[in-house]
N, C-alpha and C positions, 0 to 999 in steps of 0.2 A: 504493499501500500505507500510506501513513503515514497516509491519507485513513481507510481499513478503521481502523490500532489504533488514528485518535483519539476512531472512534464505541464500539468497544468498552472504553475505560480505564471505571473509575467516578465515576460523575457522585461532585458533589458529596452525602453525607447529608446527606439533610432535620433530624436531628437534632440534627445539627452548624452547619448554616447557612442557613436554610431560604431567603431570597430567595438565596444560590450558588447552591442548589437550583435553583429556580422558573428563574432563569435558565442555566442547563445545561441542561437537559428541553428550557425553549424553543428554547437553538441546536442540542442535536443531533437534535433531533426533526429536526429542519430547518419548526420552523413559520415563524417570522422568520429576518429578518435585518437588519443597521442600516441608514441609508440618510445620505446627504449632508447630508438636511436636520436638524437638531437634537431628538431629543423625536418624528418621526418614526418607522417603524416602516415595512417591505418584509415586507407578509403570501406568503409562500412561500406554492408549492400544496399539502404537505401544513398545511398554518394556514388557505389560503383553503377546501381543502375541507369542513374541519368549517363551517367559514363557510356553505357554501353548504349544508350540510341543516341547521343549523339555520335558516337564511332558507327555505327550501325548507318544512320542517313547521312553522313558525311561518306564515308566509303560506300554507298553504294553511288554518290555524286561524282566520286572520284572518277570512278570506272565507266559511268556514264560517258566520260572525257578518253576514257582509253590508257588511264592510269592503270600496275598493276603492283600487285604488294610483295616483299619482298625482306629479308629481315638478315641487318648486319652485327657480325659483336661488339658486344658491350665495352672492350677494350681498344682505346690505342696509343699504338708506337710513338714513344716523342719522337724521333726520327720521324714519322709520317705527319705529327701536327705541328713539326715545324714545316714543311716545306713550305709552306701560305704566312708570311712572314705577318701580314694586315690581322688576318684568322689568328693566329692562336693571340698575340699578344690585347686584342680585345676578349679572348678566356681566356685568358693565364691567371687572374682575380679569384676564379671561380673551378676552376681544374681540381679535381681531387682526384690522387695518385697511388697505384699500385706499385709495391716498390719491393713487394716478398711474395714467392710462390710456394707454401708449405713453408718449410723451414728453411729456404734458399734464398739469399736476396739475387731478385732478378738482374741478369746484366744491360737489359732494359729499364726504364722507368716506361710502365702503361697506363693512362690517362683512362677516370672510367667515362666514358661517353656525355659531354656536354652541349654538343651534338656529332652529326657525322656523314659532314662535307668529305672530310679527308677521306674516310672510308670509300666515300662513294666515290669518291676522285680513281682511289687507287685498284680498285674494281674496277671502274672505266676504261683505262689505259688498257686494259689487255681483254677487256670483254669487245673496244670499237676498232677497229679498221678500218672500214668503209662505209663510204655513204650509203650502203645497203645496208648496213647495222643503226642506220640511227632516224627518227629521232626514238632512243631510250625513255621512258618517262616510267619511274617505278617512284614505290611510298609504302615506307615500313612504320608500323605503330612500333610501339616500344616505351619504356622511363627514359629520363636521364638524368645526371646526377649537376647542378651545379651548386657552389659551397657557397649558397649566403648566409650574411654574416643575421639580418635579422626575418624571419620568416612567419608566413599566417598561412591557415590551413585552405588549400587552395590556391590560391593567389601567388605566393611564392614559399615552396620550400624545397629541399635542399631534393630529394627525387620526386621528378611528378611525370607524370603519363602527359603522352604527346603524339599523332604524328606528324613525321618529314618528309616530304617530297622532294625528292633529287634528278632532275632531268637534264638532260645530253642534246642539243641538238649539231644540225648544221651550220644555222648564221643567224645571224645576231635577230633577225628580227624573227626567228621560229620563239626564237627564247624570251623576245619582249613580253612576245601574244602571248605567248603560255605563261607566264608569268601574273601579265594580267585578268589571265582568264580565270586560273588562280583566285587571283583577290574578287574577284566579280562571284566566283563561286562560295567563294565565303562571307562576302556581302548577304546576300542573298540566302544561305544557312540561315544568319543569324536575321534575319529581320524574319523569313518566311516560318522557321521555325522556334527558334530559342525567342521572339519578338521582341524582338533588342535592336533599334534602329542606329545603323552605324552613320561615321563619311569614310568615303577613300579617299586616301591620297598618298602622295609621296613625302615621303621621308626626308628630313637635311642631311645633307653629308655628317654630318654631329651625331642623329641619334639612329641611323642606315649601321645594317649589319655589318661586321668587319669581315673584312671582305669582299662584298657586293659592290656593282657598280650602282645598281640600286635597290630603292625597299621602299616599299611601296605598303600600308596599312589600312588598316576598319581598324578606328577608332571609337567608342563607347562611351557613354557617360553613367555615370552610378548615381545613385539618389544623393548621396551627401555632394556632390558636383565637380569630383573624382575624374578624372581619367582613367578609361581602362583600353590600352593594346589589344586589342583581343583576335588578331590573327595578321601575319605577316607575310609576304607571298617576297623573293629577292630576283634580281636577275643581276648572276654573278660575271654576265658575259664569256669571254674568254681567261681570264685573270688565273681561276683552278686549273685549266687548259692546261694553260703555259708553265703553272707550279710544279704538275703532275704528269708530264709528259703525256697530254690526253688529243689524239691527233688521227685526223681518217687520214684517206683516199678520196677526194670528190670524182665527179664525172668525166673528167676530165687528166686524171693521174697524176695531181697534182695533193700533198701535204697538207691539208689549214690543218684549222685547231675548233673542238668543239666550243659550244656555247654552252652554258650551264644555267639553272633555274634552281634557287627552293624556298619552300614552304611550309608552314605551321602551324597549328593550333594544338592548344595543351587542354587540358583537367580546368586551369585559370576559368575557362568559361560557365565551370556553376562555380565558384563568386562572382563571376558577370549579374549568371541568374539572378543568384539569392540578391544581389543590391541591386537590381534596376526594379526584381517586381515583388520583391520580399516585404510585410510588413511590419506590424506590430503585434503580431499572431504568430510567426512566421514565416514559412517558405509560402510562395505564393507558384505555378510552377504554370506555363502553359500546354497547353494539354497537346502538344503534338510533340512535348519532347517527355510529358509527367510519362512515369512507369507504371501506375497506376493511376487513367483515367478520373476514374469513379468511381466512389467505394457504397455499397448496400449495406447500410444503418436499422436494423431489428430493433423494433421499439417495444418494451414487455417481453422480449422474447422468451420468455417463457413460457406466454399462452399459446393456448394450444395451434398451430395451427401460421405462425408469428416467423417461425425459422425456416421452414418449409416455403412460405413465400417470396423470404428474402431468398433463398437461396435459387428458386424460378427465374427471379429478377432480374439479377445478376446471370442466369443461363442465356435468359431473355437476350440482356447489352452482351454477352460475351458474343452470340451468335453473331448481334448484329458488328462485330468488328472493334468493340470497346473495350478497352482494356480493363478490367474492373475485378473489383472482389472484395468477398463476403466477411465483416468483421463480427463475426458469432464469439467474443470473448467476456467473459460475464464483468466484463467493465461498465460502467453505467453510462446512461447515450450520449447524457452530460463531458467524459470527460471522451465518449470517441472522439466528438463534434470535433472537442478541443483538440485532439492528436491529428485527426483531419487537417485540423485547419494548419497545425508545426508544420505538418510532412507536406504540404502546397498541395494535395490530392485537388485537383479540380471543381469534382461536381463528387455531392455525398446525396445518397437518395436514404430518405425516414420512410420506412414504410411499419406502423403499427398496428393493434386490431380494429379502430376503428378506421382505418385507412384501408381493410382489408374489405369491409363493411362495405365500403363506397365504392371498391374495384377499382382506387388511387396511389399517388404516392407524390412526396412530395421532392421534391430538387431542390436542392438549392445551391449556392454560384461561389465557391472560395474565393473569389477577388473580389463581388459587391456587395455579398450575400444573398441578392437577389433568391427569391424563392418562389417554385412553382407549382399550382398543384395540377397534374399529368394524370390522366386514365392509364389504367393498366398498357393498354392495348400502346396507346402513344405512346408509349414510353422510352422506346430506343431510340424514333425519331425525334421529342426532344430532348434528347441526352446531347446525342450527334448537331442538333441544330446549336444547343447552350453553350459547348464543346470549341462549336465555328466563331463560334458570335465573343466570347470568350479570348479565342486566339488570337480575335482581328482587333476586341479593343484593349486589348493589353499594349501591342505595339502601339498602337494611335496613342492609350494612354503613355508610352513611355517616348512613343516622338514628342507627343505636346510639352512633357515635363524638360526635354534637353531642351529642345526652342526655348523656352520656360529662360533657361539656366544655357543660355547661348547669349554673350555681350557685344559689343562694338568698340573700341576703343580707337580714338586717333592722335593720342599724344602722351609724355612716355607717366604725366601725372594721372591720367584716370586711366592707364592701362593697373600702374600700380592698385589704385584703387580702387581698379574693379578685378583685381586678381586676390586683393586683401578681404574684399569686404564683399559679396560679389560669389561663391563657390560653382564653377562650372564654367562654359570653355570662352574664350576672350579671340575675338578676329581682330588682325590686328596685319597691319603691314609691313613687311619685310626688308631689308635690304641684300641680304643673302649673306652677309658676313656675320662667320663665326663669334664674332667677339662682341656679336650683339649679342646671340642665343646663348654664350657664358656673364655675360653681364645680367641677363634678364635673371639666366638660374641664383647666382648669386644674391641680386634682391630679392626676389620674389619665393624664390622659388619652385619657381613653373618652367615648364620645359615649351619646344615646339611640338605638338602633336606631327601635325603633319600640311602637305600645303597643300590641299584639297584638290581634286581634277574639278571641282564647278569654281573656281576665280570669281571672286569679287574684288572690285577696284573702289576702297574703302579712300583712300587719301593716294598722294603722289610722294609722298615719303616715309620713309621706315619708322613704327612709330615711339625706336629704343633712339637713336642717334642723329634724328630727320636729314637722313643722305637719301638720296633718289631709290625709290622704293622697286621692288624686282618682282616681289610674290606676296601675296594673302597667305596667312600660315593660321591657325588653328592652335591654339596657347592653352595649357592647363596643367596644375596638379593633377600631377597621377598615382597610379598605383602601381 
């Protein structure tokens, strides 16, 4: 009973302490647990089921574009990692090293993969010989290790799950086309499945991936006004190919270097789901990603016929393609309602003796708490209608929140005032010089999130230095 009471206790209000609210939701919705390895999390069944749905939906979309899955070793020899100078410098502070195998010292240190570009390059240099071998469009689902100093479940941990795509192409144009194609795939997935609106754009040179020619990103805004990089796609040009000697013979029998891309999305998207859609009662999961879309809760279940009717309704919904379960535990209905809300299950169906007598059930939406009384024969159609409406409206609300917390600044005082007092995105012009990015980060702890594809002309001069502006940039504080 103590555990039952703990679940229904009020979680910290997000308006009082957003970070504590986030931690409370993660713990009480039983998404993760702490492990004995500092900075690493145990993903519990409720959390992993969300990741499985993300993985399933992304994998389907990848394969529709010709992607094939492979798997690479988790260890990278130090000599291999050092072949691309910018790349190794970018990851050096976060690398974990293996120096012993059993009782023996290793002749060469092995790093536990922080990312797998070098492994794919080493693989490609032997695999690709001719233009007939191209393109190679591979992806792997795996975990990576980055020795983060400050960790938080899903958002930043020393080991996390992700997918990383690595492709090789004959021309720069093909590589750029694939880079943008995958960014658009991520953006569509976020909006259509996770109900998270995103800004698509290019990272500045300061913020781009180590070793990339260009990094493209989708940026989303959390409820507290902080930005979250939600997926990236990198064009490597032929830099890695030159470092690793990945060449092919073209149609004219001339040797050419391949052009490569890389793109990834991680378990931090579960953190994004929590922070974009959650409320003070817990998770609110968009129906398309929810492992359980509906829960049938029998009222006065000890009375004759109630449990049987609940199970019958469950089977009807299941036959209609809805992910549904019956909560037939001996907990009180009030506790079951609180648990359903904490776990973010999109819809609950209440059914008791009086409902059975009237041939009806009550549907309750998780996000708005709206209730609908529905005849049994119309239940499946109505539940699907509610799920579809909820999915659409969750995206609309998240977009409205983002737009209401996106500001414009045309001079530096206005910029600093906005960043410090109005959490959200700030759109402002930029001269293209790193010195201004560094100054902004030092002055207000904000970074350039992206140079959006949809550019706007807000003024003629850089918001920081007053020199002629080259790009409009989204700025913000970020996770």
